[in-house]
C-alpha positions in Angstrom: 13.9 -12.0 2.4 16.6 -9.3 2.7 16.8 -8.3 -0.9 12.9 -8.2 -0.8 13.0 -5.9 2.2 15.7 -3.2 0.5 13.8 -3.6 -2.8 10.6 -2.8 -0.7 12.4 0.3 1.3 13.7 1.9 -2.1 10.4 1.6 -3.5 8.8 3.2 -0.7 11.5 6.2 -1.1 10.7 6.1 -4.9 7.1 6.4 -4.4 7.5 9.9 -2.8 9.5 11.1 -5.8 7.2 9.7 -8.6 7.3 12.0 -11.8 3.6 12.2 -11.5 1.2 11.8 -8.6 -1.0 8.6 -9.2 -4.8 8.8 -9.3 -6.7 8.1 -6.1 -7.1 4.5 -6.9 -3.9 3.9 -7.4 -2.9 5.7 -4.3 -5.2 3.7 -2.5 -3.8 0.6 -3.9 -0.2 1.5 -2.7 -1.5 2.4 0.7 -3.0 -0.8 1.1 0.2 -3.0 0.1 2.2 -0.8 2.3 0.2 -1.4 5.1 -0.6 -5.0 4.4 3.3 -5.5 4.3 2.9 -5.3 7.9 -0.1 -7.8 8.6 -4.0 -7.7 8.1 -6.0 -4.8 9.0 -7.4 -4.5 12.6 -9.3 -2.0 14.6 -12.7 -0.6 13.7 -13.6 1.0 10.6 -13.4 4.8 10.7 -16.9 6.7 10.8 -18.8 8.4 7.6 -17.3 11.6 8.8 -13.6 10.4 8.2 -14.3 9.7 4.3 -10.4 9.5 3.9 -9.5 7.4 6.7 -12.6 5.1 5.5 -11.3 4.6 2.0 -8.0 3.7 3.2 -9.3 1.3 5.6 -11.6 -0.2 3.2 -8.7 -0.6 0.5 -6.6 -2.3 3.1 -9.4 -4.7 4.4 -9.9 -5.6 0.9 -6.7 -7.4 0.8 -7.0 -8.8 4.1 -5.0 -12.3 4.3 -2.7 -11.3 1.7 0.7 -12.9 2.4 2.9 -9.7 3.7 5.8 -10.6 1.3 3.6 -11.1 -1.7 2.3 -7.3 -0.7 5.6 -6.2 -0.6 6.3 -7.4 -4.2 3.5 -6.1 -5.4 3.9 -2.8 -4.1 7.4 -2.7 -5.6 6.3 -3.7 -9.0 3.4 -1.2 -8.6 5.7 1.8 -8.1 8.2 0.4 -10.6 5.3 0.6 -13.1 4.5 4.4 -12.1 8.2 5.6 -13.0 
């Protein structure tokens, strides 16, 4: 688990230094996997006036139930594929 956490932390840092900004769908996927690494989404879905918050919440909610370790692994793999 320690090496997964270290790889995840490195991927988080690397995600801020990507050669190109990913498209919105990929950014939402990164966001959802990052948030899922801490557990399932909670709270109410943002209102229709908060379109960005709503899209983020929907992306995170779409992977609800995914094991946090699996989410971390997928995040690392996605960041590596974007380098």
